[in-house]
C-alpha positions in Angstrom: -0.6 -6.0 -15.3 -0.6 -2.4 -16.6 2.9 -1.6 -17.7 2.6 1.7 -16.0 4.9 3.3 -13.4 4.5 2.7 -9.6 3.6 6.3 -9.2 0.8 6.1 -11.8 -0.6 3.1 -9.9 -0.5 4.9 -6.6 -2.3 7.9 -8.1 -5.0 5.6 -9.5 -5.5 3.8 -6.2 -5.4 7.0 -4.1 -8.9 7.9 -5.3 -10.4 4.7 -3.8 -8.1 4.6 -0.8 -9.2 8.1 0.4 -12.8 7.3 -0.3 -12.4 4.0 1.7 -10.9 5.9 4.6 -13.9 8.3 4.6 -16.4 5.5 4.3 -14.9 3.5 7.1 -14.5 6.7 9.2 -10.9 6.0 9.9 -9.5 8.2 12.7 -6.3 9.1 10.8 -8.3 10.8 8.0 -10.3 12.7 10.6 -7.1 13.7 12.4 -5.4 14.8 9.2 -8.4 17.0 8.2 -8.6 18.4 11.7 -4.9 19.2 11.6 -5.5 21.1 8.4 -8.5 22.9 10.0 -11.1 21.4 7.6 -13.6 18.7 7.5 -13.0 15.3 5.9 -15.2 16.3 2.9 -13.3 19.6 2.5 -10.0 17.7 2.5 -11.2 15.1 -0.1 -12.5 18.0 -2.2 -9.1 19.7 -2.0 -7.3 16.5 -3.1 -9.8 16.0 -6.0 -9.3 19.6 -7.1 -5.5 19.3 -6.9 -5.6 16.0 -9.0 -7.8 17.8 -11.6 -5.4 20.8 -11.8 -2.5 18.4 -12.3 -4.4 16.3 -14.8 -4.0 13.3 -12.4 -7.7 12.7 -11.8 -8.0 9.1 -12.9 -8.6 5.6 -11.4 -7.4 2.2 -12.3 -9.8 1.8 -15.2 -7.7 4.4 -17.1 -4.8 2.0 -16.6 -6.7 -0.7 -18.4 -8.1 -2.5 -15.4 -11.7 -3.5 -14.8 -13.9 -5.2 -12.2 -12.8 -8.6 -13.4 -9.2 -7.9 -12.4 -9.9 -6.9 -8.8 -9.7 -10.3 -7.2 -6.4 -11.2 -8.8 -4.9 -7.8 -8.0 -6.0 -8.0 -4.3 -4.5 -11.5 -4.0 -1.2 -10.3 -5.3 -0.7 -7.4 -2.9 2.5 -8.0 -0.9 4.3 -6.1 1.8 3.4 -4.8 5.2 -0.2 -3.9 4.6 -0.8 -3.9 8.3 1.2 -0.6 8.4 -2.0 1.0 6.9 -4.3 1.4 9.8 -7.3 1.1 7.6 -6.3 -2.5 6.6 -8.5 -5.2 8.1 -8.2 -8.1 5.7 -8.2 -8.7 1.9 -11.7 -7.3 1.7 -10.1 -3.9 2.6 -7.9 -4.1 -0.5 -10.8 -5.4 -2.7 -13.0 -2.5 -1.6 -10.2 0.1 -2.2 -9.7 -1.3 -5.7 -13.4 -1.2 -6.5 -13.6 2.4 -5.3 -10.5 3.1 -7.5 -12.2 2.0 -10.8 
């Protein structure tokens, strides 16, 4: 839908995915932050700062996507999404995409 690289898509979605993990209080995010001796908020701030320093601080809207595209994109997701422990159902994907705008 965007003619961008897979890596660019992941960078754009990472923004919403991390926020979703935080909003849903996913244990793995808590564990990761704890392993790094910081709070979840500190970890998210570090990731945001790194993305800014690398000029990678963008979401899916920069790739030309908008709210109207979210349902279609969510329905097209394939693969083993159950491997992501935050995945519950298609609403998980929809929420991540909305947070990634």
